[in-house]
Steps between C-alpha positions, in 0.01 A plus 500: 500500500629789298415834664365668185253222417204453730222245442610442140513871402748783511442712808315830444820694573692314228214545251496873568876530473506314167225717357632836623863421419405373155308817418785716630763308301286519186455876526867552585609285207289686248532854628860526616690219335309460171551129542228264388665205679485672838137599436415140409661379821281743692194380309587141586530578872173695499327212318624247755369718781167557330442140400591372844254747654225370274591141582474580871163666444370194313660264755717331236813365667789482254755393766288228657594130495146370456564407136713206617205343678281560195753340267531199730123457506499440123745211524361153473639154542539469122744792492752319716480182287581686176854585613 
């Protein structure tokens, strides 16, 4: 498995790095570079870190493969005959 994904979530270290780095890039982009694009990149990274932290708190697994089993459970015998 990939080292930065554990049990279907980003690891806490990666979530913290995304959030802190995103905030730092956003501040740097606005204060020192006057670049909205750099600030938006920082906002995007901070949002990814924040949303993945919330998903971990709510036990939502965005990188889990359980959807495949769910999708297969909706198949019926009629689906294979239609093709």
